[in-house]
FITI-169942 format. One line per 4 residues: number of its first residue (from 0); for each residue x, y, z of C-alpha. Coordinates in pm, 1 decimal, always signed. Each point is the difference from the previous one (the first is absolute). Last residue first. Example, Ala and Ser with C-alpha at 12.3 -4.5 7.8 and 13.67 -1.06 7.14 Angstrom:
residues 2
1 = +1367.0/-106.0/+714.0  -137.0/-344.0/+66.0 .
end
This chain:
residues 385
384 = +1659.6/+1756.9/+910.8  -23.2/+81.0/+373.3  -341.6/-103.2/+140.2  -313.3/+208.4/-22.0 .
380 = -211.6/-46.4/+323.8  +81.1/+342.8/+154.6  -100.0/+176.6/-325.3  -328.1/-205.2/+13.6 .
376 = -65.7/+111.6/+355.3  +48.9/+374.4/-89.7  -252.3/-33.9/-291.1  -249.7/-178.1/+209.1 .
372 = -7.4/+237.6/+304.3  -375.1/+46.8/-2.1  -24.7/-383.8/-35.0  +200.2/-88.0/+300.3 .
368 = -253.0/+6.0/+271.4  -248.2/-187.9/-215.2  +261.6/-266.8/-52.9  +229.1/-41.1/-304.8 .
364 = +39.4/-355.1/-132.9  +255.9/-272.7/-18.6  -112.6/-354.8/-90.9  +142.5/-334.0/+82.3 .
360 = -282.5/-95.9/+218.0  +24.9/+315.3/+204.6  +236.5/+289.7/-6.8  -138.0/+334.6/+140.7 .
356 = +115.3/+347.5/-62.4  -38.4/+333.5/+184.3  -45.2/-167.2/+337.8  +302.2/+132.2/+194.4 .
352 = +179.3/-336.8/-7.8  -67.9/-58.2/-364.2  +127.1/+332.8/-124.5  +259.8/-14.2/+270.0 .
348 = +153.8/-304.1/-188.7  +168.8/+227.8/-255.0  +192.4/-240.3/-239.8  -303.5/-214.8/-99.4 .
344 = +125.2/-300.0/-164.8  -5.9/-122.5/-361.2  +156.4/-335.8/-78.7  +191.8/+42.5/-327.3 .
340 = -86.1/+51.3/-369.1  -186.2/+332.1/+45.8  -297.3/-155.8/-197.2  +4.0/-325.4/+184.2 .
336 = +30.4/+179.8/+343.9  -318.8/+197.6/-88.9  -186.9/-312.7/-84.9  +101.3/-161.4/+321.8 .
332 = -93.9/+307.2/+193.2  -348.1/+13.2/-148.3  -104.0/+370.6/+14.3  -272.9/+184.9/+181.0 .
328 = -363.7/-113.8/+41.5  -109.0/+342.7/+105.0  +108.0/+159.1/-327.9  +256.7/+280.3/-39.6 .
324 = +280.1/-233.3/+100.9  -42.6/-188.4/-309.3  +89.0/+297.9/-235.3  +320.9/+112.1/+154.3 .
320 = +122.3/-353.7/+70.2  -93.7/-129.5/-346.4  +183.4/+302.0/-149.7  +305.6/-62.0/+202.3 .
316 = -0.9/-370.9/-87.6  -33.9/+76.0/-371.8  +293.5/+230.5/+28.7  +222.7/-268.2/+170.0 .
312 = -106.2/-255.0/-256.8  +121.2/+210.3/-285.1  -269.1/+187.5/-209.8  +48.4/+6.6/-374.9 .
308 = -74.1/+348.3/-140.1  -249.1/+81.1/-277.0  -21.5/+364.7/-84.2  -242.7/+204.0/-219.5 .
304 = -253.4/-279.0/-96.0  -296.5/+90.1/-217.2  +57.9/-250.6/-270.6  -26.6/-44.2/-382.4 .
300 = +279.9/+256.4/-57.7  -191.1/+266.0/-203.9  -363.6/-48.2/+110.5  +79.6/-101.2/+356.5 .
296 = +253.4/+263.8/+42.2  -227.4/+268.7/-153.2  -284.0/-95.4/+240.7  +239.9/+19.1/+293.7 .
292 = +145.9/+335.6/-117.4  -342.3/+161.4/-33.3  -113.7/-131.3/+337.6  +315.7/+141.1/+160.2 .
288 = +118.7/-192.6/+303.1  +216.6/-234.5/-207.4  -13.1/-370.6/+105.8  +168.8/-203.9/+276.1 .
284 = +111.2/-353.7/+28.8  +157.0/-166.7/+298.6  +104.8/-352.7/-95.9  +3.6/-335.7/+181.1 .
280 = +210.1/-272.5/-158.3  -116.5/-371.7/-35.8  -60.4/+24.2/-367.5  -209.5/+309.8/+41.2 .
276 = -122.5/+106.8/+345.5  -191.1/+335.6/-34.4  -15.6/+296.2/+233.0  -177.4/+269.7/-189.8 .
272 = -29.5/+375.8/+31.8  -259.3/+219.8/-184.4  +96.1/+364.1/-75.5  -187.4/+6.9/-329.9 .
268 = -193.9/-322.9/-51.5  +19.8/-379.7/+65.7  +145.4/-121.2/+334.5  +44.4/-380.1/+3.4 .
264 = +13.3/-151.5/+353.8  +189.9/-268.6/+171.5  -34.5/-82.1/+364.6  +162.3/+197.1/+288.9 .
260 = -266.7/-71.9/+266.9  -59.5/+372.4/+32.3  -35.7/+38.6/-385.0  -221.2/-301.0/-36.5 .
256 = -193.9/+114.1/+310.8  -90.1/+311.0/-201.2  -182.1/-213.3/-245.4  -171.9/-206.3/+265.9 .
252 = -148.8/+312.1/+158.8  -129.1/-139.7/+332.0  -349.7/-138.0/+15.9  +61.0/-331.4/+176.7 .
248 = -30.9/+143.7/+349.2  -167.7/+345.6/-17.8  +241.3/+253.8/-131.5  +236.3/+281.1/+98.2 .
244 = +278.5/+159.6/-196.3  +240.5/+272.5/+107.3  +289.9/-187.5/+170.6  -116.1/-347.3/-134.0 .
240 = -241.2/-259.8/+141.3  -174.9/+272.5/+199.7  -310.7/-118.6/+197.6  -343.4/+22.9/-155.9 .
236 = -229.7/-147.9/+281.3  -153.8/+339.0/+100.6  +191.5/-3.3/+322.6  +320.6/-64.9/-175.8 .
232 = -74.5/+294.4/-242.0  -67.2/+235.9/+295.6  +308.4/-94.0/+181.6  +234.8/+0.0/-296.6 .
228 = -124.4/+335.2/-124.0  +42.8/+154.9/+350.9  +353.1/-108.0/-3.3  +64.0/+172.4/-330.3 .
224 = -193.1/+305.0/+112.2  +234.2/+15.1/+307.7  +292.5/-14.1/-227.4  -139.7/+293.4/-197.3 .
220 = -35.9/+196.1/+318.6  +358.9/-71.8/+91.7  +129.5/+104.0/-334.9  -190.5/+314.8/+27.8 .
216 = -325.2/+48.9/-193.9  +25.2/+216.9/-308.0  -164.1/+327.1/+74.5  +169.5/+198.9/-289.2 .
212 = +134.7/-72.8/-339.5  +135.2/+349.3/-103.0  +343.3/-18.5/+150.2  +163.6/+28.9/-341.7 .
208 = +135.3/-353.0/+12.4  -338.4/-127.3/+114.7  -154.4/+154.9/-303.1  +255.0/-155.7/-231.9 .
204 = -57.6/-353.6/+157.3  -384.1/+49.0/-6.5  +39.4/+68.4/-373.2  +208.3/-304.9/-37.7 .
200 = +372.7/-26.8/-73.9  +90.6/-78.3/+356.1  -255.5/-226.8/+170.7  -204.0/+112.2/+298.4 .
196 = -151.6/-318.9/+166.1  -356.9/-21.0/+95.4  -47.3/-314.0/+203.5  -159.7/-283.7/-214.3 .
192 = -297.4/-212.4/+99.9  -71.5/-266.4/-255.2  -339.5/-179.8/+78.0  -113.4/-350.2/-82.4 .
188 = -325.2/-215.2/+39.9  -308.5/+196.0/-72.8  +54.8/+331.7/+184.6  -280.3/+241.9/+62.5 .
184 = -12.2/-32.6/+375.2  +383.5/-2.1/+12.0  -3.6/+327.9/-200.4  -232.5/+171.6/+242.0 .
180 = +208.9/-119.0/+295.7  +301.4/+129.5/-182.8  -155.8/+347.3/-30.1  -84.4/+21.5/+363.4 .
176 = +334.0/-120.0/+119.8  +169.7/+235.7/-240.3  -174.0/+302.5/+143.1  +76.3/-119.1/+350.2 .
172 = +369.7/-28.0/-89.1  -9.0/+353.6/-133.8  +25.0/+103.5/-363.8  +120.2/+352.8/-95.8 .
168 = +180.1/-111.9/-303.9  -15.7/-371.6/-46.2  +135.5/-262.8/+226.3  -215.1/-245.2/-185.3 .
164 = -48.1/-122.4/-358.5  -263.5/-239.9/-97.2  -12.1/-284.2/-253.7  -277.8/-221.6/-111.7 .
160 = -60.4/-367.8/-56.7  -282.0/-192.3/-175.4  -32.1/-372.8/-36.5  -334.2/-145.2/-110.7 .
156 = -19.2/+233.8/-295.1  -291.2/+157.9/-189.4  -239.1/+108.8/+271.2  +285.8/+88.9/+223.0 .
152 = +143.7/+225.2/-259.3  -332.6/+184.7/-52.0  -19.6/+61.1/+381.9  +361.3/+126.9/+1.4 .
148 = -90.2/+239.1/-293.2  -280.9/+142.4/+196.8  +218.8/+35.1/+301.5  +282.7/+166.4/-185.5 .
144 = -245.1/+242.9/-167.9  -136.4/+106.1/+333.0  +339.8/+49.8/+142.2  +94.5/+211.8/-294.1 .
140 = +220.3/-81.0/-295.8  +272.5/+187.7/-182.2  +265.2/-49.1/+264.6  +260.5/+266.8/+48.2 .
136 = +81.0/-111.5/+352.8  -115.4/+342.9/+132.3  -337.2/-62.1/-173.2  -23.4/-345.8/+138.8 .
132 = +78.5/+148.2/+340.5  -293.3/+247.5/-14.5  -228.6/-278.6/-121.1  +74.5/-241.6/+280.9 .
128 = -13.8/-372.4/-46.7  +362.4/-9.4/-126.2  +226.0/-184.4/-234.3  -275.9/-152.8/-216.6 .
124 = +238.5/-180.1/-232.4  -196.5/-314.4/-82.0  +140.6/-345.7/-28.6  -223.9/-233.5/-200.6 .
120 = +11.0/-387.7/-3.2  -145.2/-239.6/-256.3  +120.6/+147.9/-334.9  -118.5/-249.2/-267.9 .
116 = -110.9/+217.4/-299.8  -357.6/-3.9/+126.9  +116.2/+141.5/+327.0  +179.8/+282.6/-170.3 .
112 = -307.3/+76.3/-201.5  -207.4/+1.8/+319.2  +243.5/+255.5/+148.2  +2.3/+242.4/-293.0 .
108 = -272.1/+226.8/+115.4  +193.4/+36.6/+323.2  +266.7/+187.4/-198.1  -243.8/+273.5/-96.3 .
104 = -155.9/+18.3/+337.8  +333.1/+60.3/+157.9  +146.6/-256.1/+254.6  +346.3/-52.1/-143.7 .
100 = +89.9/-347.0/-89.6  +284.8/-253.8/+44.4  -62.4/-329.6/-183.9  +43.3/-333.9/+161.0 .
96 = -11.8/-350.6/-146.6  +50.4/-285.2/+245.1  +34.9/-339.3/-144.0  -187.2/-268.5/+205.4 .
92 = +25.3/-271.0/-270.2  +340.7/+119.7/-79.6  +42.0/+135.3/-355.8  +184.4/-212.3/-257.4 .
88 = +211.0/+222.5/-222.0  -9.3/+168.4/-344.8  -366.8/-20.0/-114.3  -125.1/+97.3/+338.5 .
84 = +241.0/+312.1/-5.4  -121.7/+81.9/-351.6  -365.8/+3.3/+123.2  +105.4/+201.5/+307.0 .
80 = +154.7/+273.3/-221.2  -281.4/+19.8/-254.0  -260.9/+24.6/+294.0  +196.8/+266.8/+174.6 .
76 = +2.9/+204.1/-330.4  -369.3/-61.5/-57.6  -76.5/+122.9/+345.9  +153.3/+340.1/-101.5 .
72 = +283.4/+92.6/+223.0  -57.7/+314.0/+216.4  -74.7/-242.0/+294.1  +375.2/-73.2/-23.6 .
68 = +83.5/+325.8/+166.4  +379.4/+54.3/+29.7  +66.6/-279.9/+48.2  -92.8/-357.7/+69.7 .
64 = -173.5/-296.8/-173.8  +91.8/-309.8/+188.5  -13.9/-366.9/-101.5  +56.8/-285.8/+243.8 .
60 = +94.3/-373.3/+22.4  +107.6/-52.3/-366.6  +124.4/-357.9/-32.0  +314.2/-26.3/-212.0 .
56 = +39.9/-240.3/-304.0  +205.6/+236.5/-196.3  +183.6/+301.4/+166.8  +210.2/+169.1/-274.4 .
52 = -257.0/-58.5/-275.8  -274.0/+140.2/+230.7  +217.2/+310.2/+51.3  -1.8/+61.5/-380.6 .
48 = -360.8/-59.6/-61.0  -108.8/+210.9/+293.8  +230.7/+272.7/-114.1  -163.2/+14.5/-347.6 .
44 = -346.4/-4.5/+151.1  +93.8/+292.6/+232.4  +131.9/+197.4/-308.5  -285.7/-61.1/-228.8 .
40 = -258.5/+84.1/+275.2  +195.9/+324.1/+70.0  -24.3/+101.5/-354.7  -366.1/-82.5/-4.7 .
36 = -58.8/+219.2/+313.9  +134.8/+304.3/-186.3  -17.6/+240.0/+305.8  -99.0/+375.3/-34.3 .
32 = +51.1/+290.3/+229.9  +279.3/-172.9/+203.1  +71.2/+16.1/+369.0  +285.5/-224.5/+120.3 .
28 = +51.5/-251.3/+286.6  +319.7/-171.6/+114.8  -65.4/+8.9/+368.2  +130.5/+300.9/+215.4 .
24 = -358.8/+107.1/+103.2  -59.4/+252.8/+273.0  -134.1/+283.3/-225.3  -219.5/-221.0/-186.5 .
20 = +51.7/+21.2/-387.3  -304.9/+44.1/-196.1  -223.4/-227.4/-229.2  +265.9/-279.5/+38.6 .
16 = +198.4/-192.7/-245.7  +280.9/-260.0/+51.5  -183.3/-328.0/-39.1  +238.5/-259.6/+143.1 .
12 = -76.4/-364.0/-53.7  +133.0/-244.1/+265.1  +4.8/-379.4/-52.6  +42.1/-257.3/+277.6 .
8 = +197.5/-300.3/+86.3  +25.9/-188.0/+330.3  +184.4/+69.4/+329.3  +183.3/-309.9/+86.3 .
4 = +1.4/-76.8/-362.2  +270.4/+273.1/-37.6  +258.0/-208.4/+157.8  +7.0/-269.7/-269.7 .
0 = -140.5/-339.9/+80.4 .
end
C-alpha cells in the first residue's frame, strides 16, 4: 500500500471568479465583467483527461468545487465536469461532492441544477448573521437572503454546511454567544467557524496598516471567543474535529479530511495545488494564479502545471505532521516514522507532561488546551533535518 492510500484520493476544482472581492479575503479570486464558461469547460475537461491518464484505476473519494465563488458556475458546466470525472475514474459508492456557494437569491436559483448534476453537499459562505457586519465584511447578501438561500439549500441537499467569521470589529463575547446559538439552531450537520485574521495584501490589511481598522477584539478577547465556541458547539453536539470545523459525528468534510490525513489530491484550476503520488514518488504541483495564464497554459502546453517538485520523505513527514495535528484524531506515529525514515520521537516532553499533547494507541494529537497554541507546538515537534 502506498502512503497516500491512508488518506484517500480527491479532486479539487478552483473557480477563480467572484462578484466582488471581500476586504478580508486573500484567496485567489478575481472579479471579471464577462466569463466565457465554455472556454473554462474545455480547459477543465482537458485537465481531467490528462490527470486521469496519470492516475489510472484510482477510486475517487471526494470532489470539491472551491473558489472564488463556484455558485457563479452554470449548472451545465458543473454537470459537464462531473460527467467527465465519472467517465475517467471509478467513484466511491459514498462519494462526497461539495460545492461552495454564496447565499444570494441569484445563486440560490442554481442549487437544484447543481443537485441534478450530482453535487450532494453544499458549503455556504454566510459569514455573519448580523446585517451591519455583513456590510463591513463586504458581503453582497443580507441576513434575510442568507436564511432564504439556506432553506432552499436544505430542500435540495441532505448535507449543508455554512461558514461564520468571529472576532469581528466591535464584537463582544456575548454578541458572539447569541449569534453562535442562532447558527447552531440553523445548522444541519457541519459548521466552519473562523476567527477574523488580518492578511497583508487585502483591503483589511491595508486599512489596518493605516490605523483605520478600529474596534478589533484584543488577542485575549479573541481567545475567549475561541473557547466559548468550543463550549457552545460541544453542548450542541457539534464538537470540533479540526481547529475551525465542527460537525455531528459522521458528518465531517471528507474532502478536507483527505488534506488533513495527507492523502492524494489533484487540484485543477488557477492557483490550485496538488499532492500526487506517481510511480511511487509524491509530488507537489502548483498552477499559475492568473486565470488568463492558466487557460493559456492548458491551451498552449496541454497542461496547467506551473511547477512539479518531488517531495523527499522528510518533507512529506513534515507536511503530514502539520496537517494531521490540525484534526482531533492526530497523526499515526508509525506512519510518521516511515515517512521520516527513522523512529520519530518527541524531543520536548513538556508538551505531553503539561497536557498540550497526548499520545495514545500509537497516535499523537493536540489537546483542547494545546489547540490555541498549535503553530508553536508544531514548531517544537519538528525534528532536525
